[in-house]
N, CA and C atoms of all chains as a GROMACS GRO file, in nm:
protein
  591
    1MET      N    1   0.084  -0.120   0.000
    1MET     CA    2   0.000   0.000   0.000
    1MET      C    3   0.088   0.125   0.000
    2SER      N    4   0.051   0.217  -0.083
    2SER     CA    5   0.124   0.345  -0.083
    2SER      C    6   0.025   0.459  -0.098
    3PHE      N    7   0.077   0.579  -0.080
    3PHE     CA    8  -0.010   0.697  -0.078
    3PHE      C    9  -0.014   0.765  -0.215
    4TYR      N   10  -0.130   0.814  -0.249
    4TYR     CA   11  -0.146   0.882  -0.376
    4TYR      C   12  -0.229   1.009  -0.359
    5GLU      N   13  -0.213   1.099  -0.456
    5GLU     CA   14  -0.303   1.214  -0.466
    5GLU      C   15  -0.363   1.214  -0.606
    6ASN      N   16  -0.492   1.234  -0.610
    6ASN     CA   17  -0.561   1.236  -0.739
    6ASN      C   18  -0.638   1.366  -0.753
    7THR      N   19  -0.614   1.437  -0.862
    7THR     CA   20  -0.686   1.562  -0.887
    7THR      C   21  -0.768   1.548  -1.014
    8LEU      N   22  -0.896   1.580  -1.001
    8LEU     CA   23  -0.986   1.575  -1.117
    8LEU      C   24  -1.025   1.715  -1.156
    9ILE      N   25  -1.037   1.740  -1.286
    9ILE     CA   26  -1.096   1.865  -1.334
    9ILE      C   27  -1.222   1.830  -1.409
   10THR      N   28  -1.336   1.884  -1.361
   10THR     CA   29  -1.462   1.857  -1.429
   10THR      C   30  -1.501   1.978  -1.514
   11ARG      N   31  -1.604   1.959  -1.594
   11ARG     CA   32  -1.652   2.068  -1.678
   11ARG      C   33  -1.709   2.180  -1.591
   12GLN      N   34  -1.712   2.302  -1.648
   12GLN     CA   35  -1.753   2.417  -1.568
   12GLN      C   36  -1.904   2.432  -1.559
   13ASP      N   37  -1.979   2.371  -1.653
   13ASP     CA   38  -2.122   2.401  -1.663
   13ASP      C   39  -2.207   2.295  -1.594
   14LEU      N   40  -2.158   2.237  -1.486
   14LEU     CA   41  -2.236   2.134  -1.418
   14LEU      C   42  -2.308   2.193  -1.297
   15PRO      N   43  -2.432   2.146  -1.269
   15PRO     CA   44  -2.500   2.188  -1.146
   15PRO      C   45  -2.436   2.123  -1.024
   16LYS      N   46  -2.470   2.177  -0.906
   16LYS     CA   47  -2.400   2.133  -0.786
   16LYS      C   48  -2.432   1.988  -0.752
   17SER      N   49  -2.556   1.946  -0.782
   17SER     CA   50  -2.593   1.808  -0.751
   17SER      C   51  -2.509   1.710  -0.829
   18GLU      N   52  -2.476   1.749  -0.953
   18GLU     CA   53  -2.393   1.662  -1.038
   18GLU      C   54  -2.252   1.650  -0.981
   19LEU      N   55  -2.201   1.763  -0.930
   19LEU     CA   56  -2.066   1.763  -0.874
   19LEU      C   57  -2.057   1.671  -0.753
   20ASP      N   58  -2.161   1.678  -0.667
   20ASP     CA   59  -2.162   1.591  -0.550
   20ASP      C   60  -2.164   1.445  -0.590
   21LYS      N   61  -2.238   1.417  -0.699
   21LYS     CA   62  -2.244   1.279  -0.747
   21LYS      C   63  -2.105   1.230  -0.788
   22ILE      N   64  -2.035   1.314  -0.863
   22ILE     CA   65  -1.901   1.276  -0.908
   22ILE      C   66  -1.810   1.254  -0.789
   23LYS      N   67  -1.821   1.345  -0.694
   23LYS     CA   68  -1.736   1.338  -0.575
   23LYS      C   69  -1.757   1.205  -0.502
   24GLU      N   70  -1.884   1.170  -0.484
   24GLU     CA   71  -1.914   1.044  -0.414
   24GLU      C   72  -1.872   0.924  -0.496
   25LYS      N   73  -1.893   0.935  -0.628
   25LYS     CA   74  -1.867   0.822  -0.715
   25LYS      C   75  -1.722   0.777  -0.704
   26TYR      N   76  -1.632   0.875  -0.706
   26TYR     CA   77  -1.490   0.837  -0.707
   26TYR      C   78  -1.439   0.801  -0.568
   27SER      N   79  -1.497   0.860  -0.464
   27SER     CA   80  -1.455   0.818  -0.330
   27SER      C   81  -1.503   0.676  -0.302
   28ASP      N   82  -1.623   0.642  -0.352
   28ASP     CA   83  -1.672   0.504  -0.338
   28ASP      C   84  -1.585   0.408  -0.418
   29LEU      N   85  -1.546   0.453  -0.536
   29LEU     CA   86  -1.463   0.370  -0.624
   29LEU      C   87  -1.332   0.332  -0.556
   30ILE      N   88  -1.272   0.431  -0.488
   30ILE     CA   89  -1.146   0.404  -0.418
   30ILE      C   90  -1.170   0.311  -0.301
   31ASN      N   91  -1.275   0.338  -0.224
   31ASN     CA   92  -1.299   0.258  -0.104
   31ASN      C   93  -1.335   0.113  -0.138
   32ASN      N   94  -1.402   0.093  -0.255
   32ASN     CA   95  -1.444  -0.043  -0.289
   32ASN      C   96  -1.332  -0.126  -0.350
   33ASN      N   97  -1.228  -0.061  -0.400
   33ASN     CA   98  -1.120  -0.135  -0.465
   33ASN      C   99  -0.993  -0.135  -0.380
   34SER      N  100  -1.003  -0.193  -0.263
   34SER     CA  101  -0.890  -0.212  -0.171
   34SER      C  102  -0.810  -0.084  -0.150
   35GLY      N  103  -0.882   0.029  -0.140
   35GLY     CA  104  -0.817   0.155  -0.109
   35GLY      C  105  -0.886   0.224   0.006
   36LYS      N  106  -0.832   0.339   0.045
   36LYS     CA  107  -0.893   0.410   0.157
   36LYS      C  108  -0.872   0.560   0.137
   37VAL      N  109  -0.983   0.634   0.135
   37VAL     CA  110  -0.972   0.779   0.117
   37VAL      C  111  -0.932   0.844   0.248
   38VAL      N  112  -0.826   0.924   0.244
   38VAL     CA  113  -0.781   0.993   0.363
   38VAL      C  114  -0.848   1.130   0.374
   39LYS      N  115  -0.851   1.201   0.260
   39LYS     CA  116  -0.905   1.337   0.265
   39LYS      C  117  -0.957   1.377   0.128
   40ILE      N  118  -1.064   1.455   0.127
   40ILE     CA  119  -1.114   1.511   0.001
   40ILE      C  120  -1.113   1.663   0.012
   41GLU      N  121  -1.057   1.728  -0.089
   41GLU     CA  122  -1.058   1.875  -0.091
   41GLU      C  123  -1.131   1.921  -0.216
   42GLU      N  124  -1.207   2.030  -0.198
   42GLU     CA  125  -1.268   2.094  -0.314
   42GLU      C  126  -1.200   2.228  -0.336
   43TRP      N  127  -1.137   2.245  -0.450
   43TRP     CA  128  -1.068   2.371  -0.475
   43TRP      C  129  -1.161   2.473  -0.540
   44GLY      N  130  -1.277   2.430  -0.581
   44GLY     CA  131  -1.373   2.522  -0.639
   44GLY      C  132  -1.348   2.550  -0.786
   45LEU      N  133  -1.421   2.648  -0.838
   45LEU     CA  134  -1.411   2.682  -0.980
   45LEU      C  135  -1.289   2.771  -1.002
   46LEU      N  136  -1.193   2.723  -1.081
   46LEU     CA  137  -1.072   2.800  -1.107
   46LEU      C  138  -1.058   2.825  -1.257
   47ASN      N  139  -0.989   2.935  -1.288
   47ASN     CA  140  -0.959   2.963  -1.428
   47ASN      C  141  -0.843   2.874  -1.473
   48LEU      N  142  -0.858   2.817  -1.592
   48LEU     CA  143  -0.750   2.737  -1.648
   48LEU      C  144  -0.649   2.831  -1.716
   49ALA      N  145  -0.523   2.791  -1.711
   49ALA     CA  146  -0.419   2.876  -1.770
   49ALA      C  147  -0.434   2.881  -1.922
   50ARG      N  148  -0.477   2.769  -1.979
   50ARG     CA  149  -0.503   2.765  -2.123
   50ARG      C  150  -0.629   2.682  -2.145
   51LYS      N  151  -0.686   2.689  -2.265
   51LYS     CA  152  -0.808   2.615  -2.289
   51LYS      C  153  -0.781   2.465  -2.290
   52ILE      N  154  -0.866   2.390  -2.224
   52ILE     CA  155  -0.859   2.244  -2.228
   52ILE      C  156  -0.992   2.194  -2.279
   53LYS      N  157  -0.992   2.133  -2.394
   53LYS     CA  158  -1.115   2.083  -2.456
   53LYS      C  159  -1.224   2.190  -2.461
   54ARG      N  160  -1.189   2.308  -2.509
   54ARG     CA  161  -1.280   2.420  -2.530
   54ARG      C  162  -1.335   2.482  -2.400
   55TYR      N  163  -1.281   2.447  -2.288
   55TYR     CA  164  -1.331   2.505  -2.163
   55TYR      C  165  -1.228   2.600  -2.104
   56ASN      N  166  -1.279   2.713  -2.052
   56ASN     CA  167  -1.191   2.813  -1.992
   56ASN      C  168  -1.180   2.798  -1.842
   57LYS      N  169  -1.279   2.734  -1.782
   57LYS     CA  170  -1.278   2.716  -1.637
   57LYS      C  171  -1.299   2.570  -1.604
   58GLY      N  172  -1.262   2.533  -1.484
   58GLY     CA  173  -1.283   2.396  -1.442
   58GLY      C  174  -1.306   2.387  -1.293
   59PHE      N  175  -1.378   2.284  -1.254
   59PHE     CA  176  -1.405   2.262  -1.112
   59PHE      C  177  -1.309   2.154  -1.063
   60TYR      N  178  -1.230   2.187  -0.961
   60TYR     CA  179  -1.123   2.096  -0.915
   60TYR      C  180  -1.167   2.016  -0.794
   61ILE      N  181  -1.146   1.886  -0.799
   61ILE     CA  182  -1.169   1.799  -0.683
   61ILE      C  183  -1.041   1.722  -0.656
   62HIS      N  184  -0.997   1.722  -0.532
   62HIS     CA  185  -0.866   1.667  -0.497
   62HIS      C  186  -0.882   1.557  -0.392
   63TYR      N  187  -0.830   1.438  -0.422
   63TYR     CA  188  -0.838   1.325  -0.328
   63TYR      C  189  -0.699   1.294  -0.276
   64LYS      N  190  -0.690   1.263  -0.148
   64LYS     CA  191  -0.569   1.203  -0.094
   64LYS      C  192  -0.608   1.064  -0.047
   65PHE      N  193  -0.542   0.960  -0.097
   65PHE     CA  194  -0.587   0.825  -0.063
   65PHE      C  195  -0.471   0.726  -0.055
   66GLU      N  196  -0.504   0.611   0.000
   66GLU     CA  197  -0.410   0.504   0.016
   66GLU      C  198  -0.460   0.391  -0.074
   67GLY      N  199  -0.370   0.326  -0.147
   67GLY     CA  200  -0.418   0.221  -0.235
   67GLY      C  201  -0.306   0.143  -0.299
   68ASN      N  202  -0.341   0.056  -0.392
   68ASN     CA  203  -0.240  -0.022  -0.463
   68ASN      C  204  -0.271  -0.021  -0.613
   69LYS      N  205  -0.209  -0.112  -0.684
   69LYS     CA  206  -0.218  -0.112  -0.829
   69LYS      C  207  -0.362  -0.127  -0.878
   70GLU      N  208  -0.439  -0.213  -0.812
   70GLU     CA  209  -0.577  -0.236  -0.856
   70GLU      C  210  -0.659  -0.108  -0.854
   71THR      N  211  -0.642  -0.033  -0.743
   71THR     CA  212  -0.718   0.092  -0.730
   71THR      C  213  -0.687   0.186  -0.845
   72LEU      N  214  -0.557   0.198  -0.875
   72LEU     CA  215  -0.517   0.290  -0.981
   72LEU      C  216  -0.574   0.247  -1.115
   73ASN      N  217  -0.565   0.116  -1.144
   73ASN     CA  218  -0.619   0.068  -1.271
   73ASN      C  219  -0.767   0.100  -1.284
   74GLU      N  220  -0.839   0.077  -1.175
   74GLU     CA  221  -0.984   0.098  -1.177
   74GLU      C  222  -1.018   0.244  -1.199
   75ILE      N  223  -0.943   0.332  -1.131
   75ILE     CA  224  -0.968   0.476  -1.146
   75ILE      C  225  -0.940   0.519  -1.289
   76ASN      N  226  -0.826   0.476  -1.342
   76ASN     CA  227  -0.790   0.517  -1.478
   76ASN      C  228  -0.892   0.470  -1.580
   77LYS      N  229  -0.942   0.349  -1.560
   77LYS     CA  230  -1.044   0.295  -1.651
   77LYS      C  231  -1.169   0.383  -1.650
   78LYS      N  232  -1.217   0.415  -1.528
   78LYS     CA  233  -1.343   0.489  -1.514
   78LYS      C  234  -1.329   0.631  -1.566
   79ILE      N  235  -1.211   0.691  -1.541
   79ILE     CA  236  -1.194   0.830  -1.582
   79ILE      C  237  -1.188   0.841  -1.733
   80LYS      N  238  -1.130   0.741  -1.798
   80LYS     CA  239  -1.118   0.745  -1.944
   80LYS      C  240  -1.255   0.751  -2.010
   81ILE      N  241  -1.352   0.679  -1.952
   81ILE     CA  242  -1.485   0.675  -2.011
   81ILE      C  243  -1.564   0.801  -1.980
   82ASP      N  244  -1.535   0.861  -1.864
   82ASP     CA  245  -1.618   0.970  -1.813
   82ASP      C  246  -1.606   1.096  -1.900
   83ASP      N  247  -1.720   1.145  -1.951
   83ASP     CA  248  -1.718   1.267  -2.033
   83ASP      C  249  -1.706   1.393  -1.949
   84LEU      N  250  -1.755   1.385  -1.825
   84LEU     CA  251  -1.765   1.506  -1.744
   84LEU      C  252  -1.628   1.552  -1.696
   85ILE      N  253  -1.531   1.463  -1.698
   85ILE     CA  254  -1.399   1.499  -1.648
   85ILE      C  255  -1.307   1.535  -1.764
   86ILE      N  256  -1.250   1.656  -1.755
   86ILE     CA  257  -1.165   1.704  -1.864
   86ILE      C  258  -1.026   1.642  -1.851
   87ARG      N  259  -0.972   1.644  -1.730
   87ARG     CA  260  -0.834   1.602  -1.713
   87ARG      C  261  -0.812   1.554  -1.569
   88HIS      N  262  -0.712   1.469  -1.551
   88HIS     CA  263  -0.680   1.425  -1.414
   88HIS      C  264  -0.530   1.401  -1.400
   89LEU      N  265  -0.486   1.397  -1.276
   89LEU     CA  266  -0.344   1.371  -1.249
   89LEU      C  267  -0.332   1.292  -1.119
   90ILE      N  268  -0.259   1.181  -1.126
   90ILE     CA  269  -0.236   1.101  -1.006
   90ILE      C  270  -0.087   1.106  -0.974
   91VAL      N  271  -0.054   1.140  -0.850
   91VAL     CA  272   0.085   1.151  -0.808
   91VAL      C  273   0.108   1.062  -0.688
   92LYS      N  274   0.222   0.991  -0.687
   92LYS     CA  275   0.255   0.903  -0.575
   92LYS      C  276   0.336   0.980  -0.472
   93TYR      N  277   0.308   0.955  -0.346
   93TYR     CA  278   0.381   1.021  -0.238
   93TYR      C  279   0.426   0.921  -0.134
   94LYS      N  280   0.539   0.952  -0.068
   94LYS     CA  281   0.580   0.868   0.042
   94LYS      C  282   0.499   0.901   0.167
   95ASN      N  283   0.484   1.029   0.192
   95ASN     CA  284   0.403   1.072   0.305
   95ASN      C  285   0.304   1.179   0.258
   96LEU      N  286   0.183   1.170   0.306
   96LEU     CA  287   0.084   1.272   0.273
   96LEU      C  288   0.085   1.378   0.380
   97ASP      N  289   0.085   1.505   0.339
   97ASP     CA  290   0.064   1.610   0.439
   97ASP      C  291  -0.077   1.663   0.423
   98THR      N  292  -0.154   1.644   0.529
   98THR     CA  293  -0.296   1.683   0.522
   98THR      C  294  -0.318   1.820   0.585
   99LYS      N  295  -0.210   1.882   0.633
   99LYS     CA  296  -0.227   2.009   0.703
   99LYS      C  297  -0.241   2.126   0.606
  100ASN      N  298  -0.149   2.131   0.509
  100ASN     CA  299  -0.147   2.246   0.420
  100ASN      C  300  -0.259   2.236   0.316
  101GLU      N  301  -0.333   2.345   0.302
  101GLU     CA  302  -0.430   2.353   0.193
  101GLU      C  303  -0.400   2.480   0.116
  102TYR      N  304  -0.345   2.462  -0.004
  102TYR     CA  305  -0.297   2.579  -0.077
  102TYR      C  306  -0.410   2.658  -0.140
  103PHE      N  307  -0.525   2.597  -0.156
  103PHE     CA  308  -0.633   2.664  -0.230
  103PHE      C  309  -0.747   2.709  -0.140
  104LYS      N  310  -0.725   2.708  -0.010
  104LYS     CA  311  -0.835   2.739   0.079
  104LYS      C  312  -0.864   2.888   0.084
  105LYS      N  313  -0.759   2.971   0.069
  105LYS     CA  314  -0.775   3.114   0.089
  105LYS      C  315  -0.857   3.179  -0.021
  106GLU      N  316  -0.855   3.118  -0.139
  106GLU     CA  317  -0.919   3.183  -0.252
  106GLU      C  318  -1.070   3.182  -0.244
  107LYS      N  319  -1.125   3.100  -0.156
  107LYS     CA  320  -1.270   3.089  -0.149
  107LYS      C  321  -1.332   3.215  -0.092
  108MET      N  322   1.506   3.750  -3.093
  108MET     CA  323   1.600   3.655  -3.032
  108MET      C  324   1.736   3.718  -3.013
  109LYS      N  325   1.778   3.799  -3.115
  109LYS     CA  326   1.910   3.860  -3.108
  109LYS      C  327   1.922   3.948  -2.985
  110ARG      N  328   1.817   4.025  -2.963
  110ARG     CA  329   1.817   4.116  -2.850
  110ARG      C  330   1.841   4.041  -2.721
  111LYS      N  331   1.768   3.931  -2.707
  111LYS     CA  332   1.777   3.852  -2.583
  111LYS      C  333   1.919   3.808  -2.558
  112GLY      N  334   1.983   3.760  -2.666
  112GLY     CA  335   2.119   3.710  -2.653
  112GLY      C  336   2.211   3.820  -2.603
  113ARG      N  337   2.194   3.938  -2.656
  113ARG     CA  338   2.279   4.048  -2.613
  113ARG      C  339   2.259   4.079  -2.467
  114LYS      N  340   2.132   4.076  -2.427
  114LYS     CA  341   2.102   4.106  -2.287
  114LYS      C  342   2.173   4.009  -2.194
  115PHE      N  343   2.167   3.882  -2.232
  115PHE     CA  344   2.226   3.779  -2.146
  115PHE      C  345   2.375   3.800  -2.128
  116GLN      N  346   2.440   3.842  -2.239
  116GLN     CA  347   2.583   3.866  -2.229
  116GLN      C  348   2.613   3.977  -2.130
  117LYS      N  349   2.531   4.080  -2.136
  117LYS     CA  350   2.553   4.192  -2.044
  117LYS      C  351   2.543   4.146  -1.900
  118LYS      N  352   2.443   4.062  -1.873
  118LYS     CA  353   2.423   4.017  -1.736
  118LYS      C  354   2.545   3.946  -1.682
  119SER      N  355   2.600   3.859  -1.764
  119SER     CA  356   2.709   3.778  -1.715
  119SER      C  357   2.838   3.857  -1.705
  120SER      N  358   2.843   3.973  -1.772
  120SER     CA  359   2.970   4.046  -1.776
  120SER      C  360   3.006   4.103  -1.640
  121SER      N  361   2.910   4.160  -1.568
  121SER     CA  362   2.943   4.216  -1.436
  121SER      C  363   2.826   4.195  -1.341
  122SER      N  364   2.859   4.180  -1.216
  122SER     CA  365   2.755   4.148  -1.119
  122SER      C  366   2.665   4.269  -1.094
  123LEU      N  367   2.723   4.389  -1.101
  123LEU     CA  368   2.644   4.510  -1.075
  123LEU      C  369   2.537   4.527  -1.182
  124ASN      N  370   2.579   4.504  -1.304
  124ASN     CA  371   2.488   4.518  -1.416
  124ASN      C  372   2.371   4.421  -1.402
  125LYS      N  373   2.403   4.300  -1.358
  125LYS     CA  374   2.302   4.195  -1.340
  125LYS      C  375   2.193   4.241  -1.244
  126LEU      N  376   2.236   4.305  -1.136
  126LEU     CA  377   2.140   4.350  -1.036
  126LEU      C  378   2.046   4.454  -1.095
  127SER      N  379   2.102   4.550  -1.166
  127SER     CA  380   2.018   4.659  -1.216
  127SER      C  381   1.920   4.607  -1.320
  128LEU      N  382   1.963   4.510  -1.397
  128LEU     CA  383   1.873   4.456  -1.499
  128LEU      C  384   1.758   4.380  -1.436
  129PHE      N  385   1.785   4.319  -1.323
  129PHE     CA  386   1.684   4.231  -1.265
  129PHE      C  387   1.598   4.297  -1.160
  130GLN      N  388   1.617   4.424  -1.140
  130GLN     CA  389   1.547   4.485  -1.027
  130GLN      C  390   1.395   4.482  -1.044
  131LYS      N  391   1.350   4.481  -1.168
  131LYS     CA  392   1.205   4.484  -1.190
  131LYS      C  393   1.138   4.358  -1.136
  132ASN      N  394   1.183   4.243  -1.185
  132ASN     CA  395   1.112   4.119  -1.150
  132ASN      C  396   1.188   4.033  -1.051
  133GLU      N  397   1.312   4.000  -1.090
  133GLU     CA  398   1.382   3.897  -1.014
  133GLU      C  399   1.487   3.956  -0.920
  134GLY      N  400   1.461   4.074  -0.868
  134GLY     CA  401   1.558   4.136  -0.780
  134GLY      C  402   1.580   4.059  -0.652
  135ARG      N  403   1.486   3.972  -0.619
  135ARG     CA  404   1.493   3.903  -0.490
  135ARG      C  405   1.592   3.788  -0.491
  136PHE      N  406   1.636   3.742  -0.608
  136PHE     CA  407   1.724   3.625  -0.612
  136PHE      C  408   1.864   3.662  -0.569
  137GLY      N  409   1.915   3.594  -0.466
  137GLY     CA  410   2.049   3.620  -0.418
  137GLY      C  411   2.147   3.522  -0.476
  138LYS      N  412   2.261   3.509  -0.406
  138LYS     CA  413   2.364   3.420  -0.457
  138LYS      C  414   2.342   3.276  -0.412
  139SER      N  415   2.294   3.258  -0.289
  139SER     CA  416   2.276   3.121  -0.240
  139SER      C  417   2.136   3.072  -0.276
  140CYS      N  418   2.120   2.940  -0.271
  140CYS     CA  419   1.994   2.880  -0.312
  140CYS      C  420   1.882   2.917  -0.216
  141PRO      N  421   1.774   2.978  -0.263
  141PRO     CA  422   1.667   3.021  -0.174
  141PRO      C  423   1.580   2.905  -0.124
  142LEU      N  424   1.596   2.787  -0.183
  142LEU     CA  425   1.511   2.674  -0.144
  142LEU      C  426   1.584   2.574  -0.054
  143SER      N  427   1.712   2.600  -0.024
  143SER     CA  428   1.786   2.508   0.062
  143SER      C  429   1.805   2.562   0.203
  144VAL      N  430   1.739   2.673   0.234
  144VAL     CA  431   1.752   2.734   0.366
  144VAL      C  432   1.665   2.657   0.466
  145LYS      N  433   1.686   2.687   0.592
  145LYS     CA  434   1.598   2.629   0.694
  145LYS      C  435   1.457   2.685   0.676
  146ASN      N  436   1.359   2.601   0.703
  146ASN     CA  437   1.216   2.638   0.688
  146ASN      C  438   1.185   2.686   0.546
  147ALA      N  439   1.253   2.626   0.448
  147ALA     CA  440   1.225   2.665   0.310
  147ALA      C  441   1.087   2.615   0.270
  148PRO      N  442   1.019   2.685   0.178
  148PRO     CA  443   0.887   2.639   0.133
  148PRO      C  444   0.897   2.507   0.058
  149THR      N  445   0.796   2.424   0.072
  149THR     CA  446   0.799   2.294   0.004
  149THR      C  447   0.769   2.312  -0.144
  150ILE      N  448   0.847   2.240  -0.225
  150ILE     CA  449   0.825   2.245  -0.370
  150ILE      C  450   0.718   2.143  -0.402
  151ASP      N  451   0.603   2.194  -0.449
  151ASP     CA  452   0.491   2.104  -0.477
  151ASP      C  453   0.406   2.164  -0.587
  152TYR      N  454   0.339   2.080  -0.664
  152TYR     CA  455   0.263   2.134  -0.776
  152TYR      C  456   0.140   2.211  -0.731
  153LYS      N  457   0.103   2.196  -0.603
  153LYS     CA  458  -0.011   2.272  -0.553
  153LYS      C  459   0.030   2.411  -0.506
  154ASN      N  460   0.159   2.428  -0.477
  154ASN     CA  461   0.209   2.554  -0.424
  154ASN      C  462   0.240   2.649  -0.540
  155ILE      N  463   0.134   2.705  -0.598
  155ILE     CA  464   0.150   2.778  -0.724
  155ILE      C  465   0.224   2.910  -0.705
  156ASN      N  466   0.199   2.974  -0.591
  156ASN     CA  467   0.263   3.104  -0.570
  156ASN      C  468   0.415   3.092  -0.572
  157LEU      N  469   0.467   2.979  -0.524
  157LEU     CA  470   0.612   2.957  -0.528
  157LEU      C  471   0.659   2.931  -0.671
  158LEU      N  472   0.586   2.845  -0.741
  158LEU     CA  473   0.628   2.806  -0.876
  158LEU      C  474   0.625   2.923  -0.973
  159LYS      N  475   0.531   3.018  -0.948
  159LYS     CA  476   0.519   3.132  -1.038
  159LYS      C  477   0.645   3.216  -1.041
  160LYS      N  478   0.721   3.215  -0.932
  160LYS     CA  479   0.845   3.294  -0.926
  160LYS      C  480   0.950   3.238  -1.021
  161TYR      N  481   0.939   3.110  -1.054
  161TYR     CA  482   1.046   3.046  -1.129
  161TYR      C  483   1.010   3.019  -1.274
  162ILE      N  484   0.908   3.086  -1.325
  162ILE     CA  485   0.880   3.080  -1.469
  162ILE      C  486   0.880   3.221  -1.526
  163SER      N  487   0.914   3.231  -1.654
  163SER     CA  488   0.922   3.363  -1.717
  163SER      C  489   0.783   3.408  -1.759
  164GLU      N  490   0.778   3.524  -1.826
  164GLU     CA  491   0.649   3.576  -1.870
  164GLU      C  492   0.584   3.487  -1.974
  165ASN      N  493   0.668   3.419  -2.052
  165ASN     CA  494   0.614   3.330  -2.155
  165ASN      C  495   0.598   3.187  -2.106
  166ASP      N  496   0.587   3.170  -1.976
  166ASP     CA  497   0.566   3.038  -1.914
  166ASP      C  498   0.682   2.942  -1.938
  167LYS      N  499   0.802   2.997  -1.954
  167LYS     CA  500   0.918   2.909  -1.964
  167LYS      C  501   0.982   2.898  -1.826
  168ILE      N  502   1.046   2.784  -1.803
  168ILE     CA  503   1.113   2.764  -1.675
  168ILE      C  504   1.245   2.841  -1.676
  169LEU      N  505   1.267   2.922  -1.571
  169LEU     CA  506   1.390   3.000  -1.563
  169LEU      C  507   1.508   2.909  -1.530
  170SER      N  508   1.622   2.938  -1.588
  170SER     CA  509   1.739   2.854  -1.564
  170SER      C  510   1.795   2.882  -1.425
  171SER      N  511   1.867   2.784  -1.372
  171SER     CA  512   1.919   2.798  -1.237
  171SER      C  513   2.034   2.900  -1.234
  172LYS      N  514   2.088   2.934  -1.350
  172LYS     CA  515   2.191   3.039  -1.354
  172LYS      C  516   2.133   3.171  -1.307
  173ILE      N  517   2.009   3.197  -1.348
  173ILE     CA  518   1.946   3.324  -1.311
  173ILE      C  519   1.895   3.319  -1.168
  174THR      N  520   1.831   3.208  -1.131
  174THR     CA  521   1.765   3.203  -1.001
  174THR      C  522   1.855   3.149  -0.892
  175SER      N  523   1.968   3.093  -0.928
  175SER     CA  524   2.064   3.037  -0.833
  175SER      C  525   2.000   2.933  -0.741
  176VAL      N  526   1.919   2.846  -0.799
  176VAL     CA  527   1.864   2.733  -0.725
  176VAL      C  528   1.963   2.617  -0.740
  177SER      N  529   1.981   2.538  -0.635
  177SER     CA  530   2.076   2.427  -0.642
  177SER      C  531   2.025   2.322  -0.740
  178SER      N  532   2.118   2.241  -0.792
  178SER     CA  533   2.082   2.154  -0.904
  178SER      C  534   1.977   2.050  -0.864
  179GLY      N  535   1.987   2.000  -0.742
  179GLY     CA  536   1.887   1.902  -0.697
  179GLY      C  537   1.749   1.962  -0.690
  180LYS      N  538   1.742   2.085  -0.636
  180LYS     CA  539   1.612   2.151  -0.622
  180LYS      C  540   1.558   2.191  -0.758
  181GLN      N  541   1.649   2.226  -0.850
  181GLN     CA  542   1.604   2.266  -0.984
  181GLN      C  543   1.535   2.150  -1.055
  182LYS      N  544   1.591   2.029  -1.038
  182LYS     CA  545   1.529   1.911  -1.099
  182LYS      C  546   1.388   1.892  -1.046
  183LYS      N  547   1.376   1.908  -0.913
  183LYS     CA  548   1.245   1.891  -0.851
  183LYS      C  549   1.148   1.998  -0.901
  184LEU      N  550   1.198   2.121  -0.910
  184LEU     CA  551   1.115   2.234  -0.956
  184LEU      C  552   1.058   2.206  -1.094
  185THR      N  553   1.144   2.164  -1.187
  185THR     CA  554   1.097   2.144  -1.324
  185THR      C  555   0.988   2.038  -1.326
  186LYS      N  556   1.006   1.932  -1.248
  186LYS     CA  557   0.905   1.826  -1.246
  186LYS      C  558   0.772   1.879  -1.195
  187GLU      N  559   0.778   1.956  -1.087
  187GLU     CA  560   0.653   2.005  -1.027
  187GLU      C  561   0.586   2.108  -1.117
  188ILE      N  562   0.667   2.191  -1.184
  188ILE     CA  563   0.609   2.291  -1.274
  188ILE      C  564   0.536   2.221  -1.388
  189LYS      N  565   0.595   2.112  -1.439
  189LYS     CA  566   0.532   2.042  -1.549
  189LYS      C  567   0.401   1.977  -1.505
  190LYS      N  568   0.398   1.928  -1.382
  190LYS     CA  569   0.273   1.871  -1.330
  190LYS      C  570   0.165   1.978  -1.322
  191ALA      N  571   0.205   2.096  -1.273
  191ALA     CA  572   0.108   2.204  -1.261
  191ALA      C  573   0.055   2.247  -1.397
  192LYS      N  574   0.144   2.239  -1.499
  192LYS     CA  575   0.101   2.277  -1.632
  192LYS      C  576   0.000   2.178  -1.688
  193ILE      N  577   0.017   2.050  -1.654
  193ILE     CA  578  -0.079   1.949  -1.700
  193ILE      C  579  -0.217   1.980  -1.645
  194LEU      N  580  -0.222   2.023  -1.520
  194LEU     CA  581  -0.351   2.051  -1.457
  194LEU      C  582  -0.406   2.189  -1.493
  195GLY      N  583  -0.333   2.265  -1.575
  195GLY     CA  584  -0.383   2.396  -1.614
  195GLY      C  585  -0.378   2.499  -1.503
  196LEU      N  586  -0.286   2.480  -1.410
  196LEU     CA  587  -0.276   2.576  -1.301
  196LEU      C  588  -0.178   2.688  -1.334
  197LEU      N  589  -0.082   2.661  -1.423
  197LEU     CA  590   0.017   2.764  -1.460
  197LEU      C  591  -0.001   2.804  -1.607
   0.00000   0.00000   0.00000
């Protein structure tokens, strides 16, 4: 088991109920595939530095979780199919720091 | 491009000249590595305010000659900046 961080960027024109659905969907996905969610952060609607798939803004959801190869495979599979998600990034970490939140002040 | 090249030569010619040229933007960079000090900020793709200091106006990564970041930290910086670019943060 090792630690990972996963950041999703969703489309800007989604209602709030849809966002909550996505948030739950992926946290359940991690928990059901031999993983464990440590923390979920919502960075809110941010401007993208450049256009990504014709969108100027994106809604950021950030997961910190513990998992293994199966979890990663499952996440990558689901994200590839998902139309609502523009882009994602998964980074491996030795230790997670849950104290610092770089995007909290902007709210 | 020619202009840029000339500017760079001037910078390297004398230390005083370098300071005056950089006073607008990068006046804060000293001789020692700013990221190897005690209580230095963590280099991370989420820490955008830090990463913004180390890219130029055209979103290029500044060389360690200009910013005087140590080689180990520079490698880490480039990796984190590229991650941030993937996410559209920079």
